Phi, psi and omega in degrees: 000131182275158175086008178275145179252131177243127180239095178292146179234129175252127184211155171263114184262007182085200182294126182298329181295337182270352182279141171242105182258137179232081182288158175289116183295342176284343183242335186233120179273322185205147175251134174216161180242154176227124177293151178304318180300323179294314181297330183277348178285128184303325182291347178260005182247145177199188179221147176246132181257131180244147177224133179248124179052029177072000184244308186268125180232152175208162183236135178232150179289158173216142178241134187256143176205087181057235182284351183264145173230129174265118185216182178065213182299324179299319179292321178298315179295320178298316179298314179297323178294318178297322178299326179280318185281328185221061184298335180278345183245346181238000000 
C-alpha cells in the first residue's frame, strides 16, 4: 500500500531480561535480538535479488542469524541504522 509512513525508533530499553513484550500475534511470530557486533560481521550480511516479470530487478540487504533472517523493510532500516551508528565499519 502506498502512502504509508514508517518511523523507526532506536532506543535503549535497559536489560532485556526485565522486558515484558506483548506483540500482536497476527503480525509477530517471534521476537529475537541481535547484538550490533553480530550485525557488523560480514559473514552475517548478504543481499537478496528480486526480479519482477523477468525485467525489473532490485537488490535488498538481508542479515542472517541462525534460523532467522532479517529482510525486507526491516533489513533496509537496519542497514541505514548501521550506516549511521558505525560508518567506519559498515
